[in-house]
C-alpha positions as CSV (number, residue, x, y, z in Angstrom):
1,M,82.5,14.4,-3.3
2,A,80.3,17.4,-2.7
3,K,81.7,20.3,-1.1
4,A,80.2,22.3,1.9
5,T,78.0,25.4,1.7
6,G,78.3,28.0,3.3
7,N,75.4,27.3,5.5
8,S,76.8,23.9,6.3
9,K,77.4,23.5,10.1
10,V,80.6,20.6,10.2
11,K,79.8,18.7,13.4
12,K,83.5,18.3,15.2
13,K,83.8,14.3,16.3
14,P,84.3,14.3,19.9
15,S,87.4,12.7,21.1
16,E,88.4,11.2,24.7
17,D,90.1,14.7,25.5
18,R,87.2,16.7,24.0
19,L,84.9,14.8,26.5
20,I,86.5,15.2,29.3
21,A,87.3,19.1,28.4
22,I,83.5,19.5,28.0
23,Y,82.6,17.6,31.4
24,M,85.2,19.7,33.4
25,D,83.6,22.9,31.8
26,Y,80.1,21.8,32.5
27,V,80.6,20.8,36.6
28,L,82.2,24.3,37.0
29,V,79.5,26.2,35.4
30,N,77.0,24.3,36.8
31,E,78.6,23.4,40.3
32,S,77.0,20.1,39.7
33,T,77.3,17.0,37.5
34,P,75.1,15.8,34.7
35,R,71.9,14.3,35.7
36,S,72.2,11.7,32.9
37,V,74.6,10.8,29.8
38,Y,71.7,11.6,27.2
39,K,70.9,15.3,28.5
40,F,75.2,15.9,28.6
41,A,75.1,14.6,25.0
42,K,72.1,16.2,23.7
43,E,73.0,19.4,24.9
44,N,76.6,19.1,23.4
45,D,75.6,18.1,20.3
46,I,76.6,14.3,20.7
47,T,74.7,11.4,20.5
48,E,74.9,8.6,23.4
49,Q,76.5,6.5,21.5
50,E,79.1,8.6,20.7
51,F,79.6,9.4,24.7
52,Y,79.6,5.9,25.2
53,E,82.3,4.9,22.3
54,F,85.2,6.2,24.8
55,F,83.4,5.9,28.3
56,G,81.1,3.4,30.0
57,S,79.9,6.1,32.7
58,F,80.6,9.4,34.1
59,D,82.4,7.2,36.6
60,G,84.9,5.9,34.1
61,L,85.2,9.8,32.8
62,R,86.3,11.1,35.8
63,K,88.5,8.4,36.7
64,K,90.4,8.9,33.2
65,I,90.8,12.5,34.0
66,W,92.9,11.4,36.8
67,D,94.7,8.9,34.7
68,K,95.4,12.1,31.7
69,F,97.0,14.3,34.8
70,F,99.2,11.4,36.0
71,D,100.1,10.9,32.0
72,N,100.9,14.5,30.9
73,A,103.2,15.1,34.5
74,L,105.0,11.6,33.2
75,S,105.3,13.0,29.6
76,V,106.3,16.5,31.0
77,M,109.1,14.9,33.0
78,E,110.5,12.4,30.7
79,K,111.4,14.7,28.3
80,A,113.9,16.9,30.3
81,P,116.7,16.4,29.4
82,D,118.4,15.1,32.2
83,Y,115.7,12.8,33.4
84,H,117.1,9.3,33.1
85,S,120.3,10.5,34.8
86,F,118.2,11.5,38.1
87,S,118.7,9.5,41.2
88,N,115.2,7.6,42.5
89,R,115.1,10.7,44.9
90,E,115.6,13.4,42.1
91,K,113.1,11.2,40.0
92,L,110.4,11.3,42.9
93,L,110.6,15.0,43.4
94,T,110.7,15.7,39.8
95,F,107.6,13.7,39.6
96,F,105.6,15.3,42.4
97,Y,106.5,18.8,41.3
98,T,105.7,18.1,38.0
99,F,102.1,16.3,39.0
100,F,101.1,19.3,41.7
101,E,101.9,21.8,38.7
102,V,99.2,19.8,36.6
103,L,96.8,19.5,39.3
104,T,97.4,23.4,40.1
105,A,96.4,24.0,36.2
106,N,93.5,22.2,36.7
107,R,92.9,23.3,40.5
108,S,89.0,24.8,40.5
109,Y,88.1,21.1,39.0
110,V,90.3,19.2,41.5
111,L,88.9,21.1,44.4
112,Y,85.1,20.5,43.3
113,A,85.7,16.9,42.2
114,L,87.3,16.1,46.1
115,S,84.9,17.9,47.8
116,E,81.5,17.1,46.2
117,H,80.6,14.2,48.3
118,K,80.4,15.0,52.3
119,D,81.9,11.2,52.3
120,R,85.7,11.7,51.8
121,M,86.4,7.9,50.6
122,K,83.3,8.4,48.5
123,N,85.6,11.2,46.8
124,L,88.7,9.0,46.9
125,E,87.0,6.3,44.5
126,Q,87.7,8.2,41.7
127,L,91.1,8.0,42.5
128,K,92.0,4.2,41.8
129,G,93.3,4.3,38.4
130,L,95.7,7.0,39.7
131,R,96.8,4.7,42.5
132,R,97.8,2.2,40.4
133,K,99.7,3.9,38.4
134,M,101.5,5.7,41.1
135,R,102.2,2.7,43.0
136,S,103.6,1.0,39.6
137,F,105.9,4.3,39.2
138,A,107.4,3.9,42.4
139,K,107.6,-0.1,42.1
140,D,109.4,1.0,39.4
141,L,111.7,3.3,41.2
142,I,112.3,0.6,43.9
143,A,112.9,-1.9,41.7
144,D,115.8,0.3,39.7
145,G,117.4,0.9,42.9
146,N,117.6,-2.5,44.0
147,S,118.9,-3.5,40.8
148,D,122.0,-1.8,42.1
149,K,122.2,-3.5,45.5
150,S,125.1,-6.2,45.9
151,F,123.4,-8.1,48.3
152,K,119.7,-9.2,48.6
153,I,119.4,-8.1,52.2
154,F,120.3,-4.4,51.2
155,E,117.4,-4.7,49.0
156,Q,114.0,-2.4,49.7
157,S,110.7,-3.9,49.6
158,E,108.7,-2.5,46.7
159,T,105.4,-3.2,48.2
160,V,106.0,-1.4,51.1
161,F,107.8,1.8,49.4
162,S,105.3,1.8,46.6
163,E,102.0,2.1,49.3
164,G,104.4,4.6,51.3
165,V,104.6,7.0,48.2
166,W,100.9,6.6,47.5
167,V,100.3,7.2,51.1
168,Q,102.8,10.7,50.6
169,F,100.8,11.7,48.0
170,L,97.6,11.8,49.4
171,F,99.2,13.6,52.8
172,L,100.4,16.1,49.8
173,L,97.2,16.4,48.2
174,K,95.4,17.4,50.9
175,F,98.0,19.6,52.3
176,W,98.0,21.4,48.6
177,M,94.3,21.7,48.5
178,E,94.4,23.8,52.1
179,D,97.4,25.6,51.0
180,N,97.0,29.4,50.7
181,S,100.8,30.6,50.3
182,P,101.5,32.9,46.9
183,S,102.3,30.2,44.0
184,F,101.8,27.3,46.7
185,E,105.7,27.6,47.7
186,S,104.3,25.4,51.0
187,T,103.3,22.5,49.2
188,D,106.7,22.9,47.4
189,V,108.4,22.8,50.6
190,A,106.3,20.0,52.1
191,I,107.0,18.0,48.6
192,E,110.7,18.3,49.4
193,K,110.8,17.6,52.7
194,S,108.5,14.6,52.4
195,V,110.1,12.9,49.9
196,H,113.7,13.4,51.7
197,T,112.2,11.5,54.5
198,V,110.9,9.0,52.8
199,F,114.4,7.9,51.4
200,D,115.6,8.5,54.4
201,L,113.5,6.0,55.9
202,F,114.6,3.7,53.6
203,D,118.2,4.4,53.9
204,N,118.1,3.9,57.7
205,T,118.8,7.8,58.8
206,P,115.4,8.9,59.2
207,L,115.7,11.2,62.2
208,E,117.0,14.5,61.4
209,R,114.6,14.2,58.6
210,V,111.1,13.1,60.2
211,V,112.1,16.1,63.2
212,D,112.7,18.5,60.3
213,F,109.9,17.4,58.5
214,G,107.8,17.4,61.8
215,K,109.0,20.8,62.7
216,F,107.6,22.2,59.1
217,L,103.8,20.5,59.6
218,W,103.7,22.1,63.2
219,K,104.5,25.3,61.9
220,E,102.0,25.0,59.3
221,R,99.8,23.9,61.1
222,M,99.9,26.5,63.7
223,A,100.3,29.2,61.0
């Protein structure tokens, strides 16, 4: 095999993660999405074919970014020494804390991606894959909790709980996007109170937590 000369330029092979990093940097620097795969590829020294080996479109790439956020958070969380001994309540708390740390590390991109279009629903389309992953995670938590129930009548609905967790996430996401507190401390408080409220609702002891959570939201809104 011939050796590369000093003037040779070794082309870095694209990967899923590299394409995502290039795309995120592009939209932040240009404050707009690429107009075409061809131009995006040409400007980044790759071919269209290499792009399509990983993504069928920019829409697919955008959805994959959120999948990566979720997978990253879950991976970090599951590496915690005591994670598998956590209660379901503690697992959901840990997940939200970790996930929003991931979002904070990518805050500029997230704020851009979720504010790109005037139509809020269009901005949320990129979260479809994340919704599936998050609901599956929530269902697993409840399924695990139900396995400890002595009677079926005391089991909790996996579907209702998982959908509740998704709605809770959307609320927290909006809260975090508007949070101006140092280190997003108010978001941490919102996570704690909302998770306790959700579990207390399912444990049939909601009133005190609901009132406490409501007071917190009112205080934040009026601040």
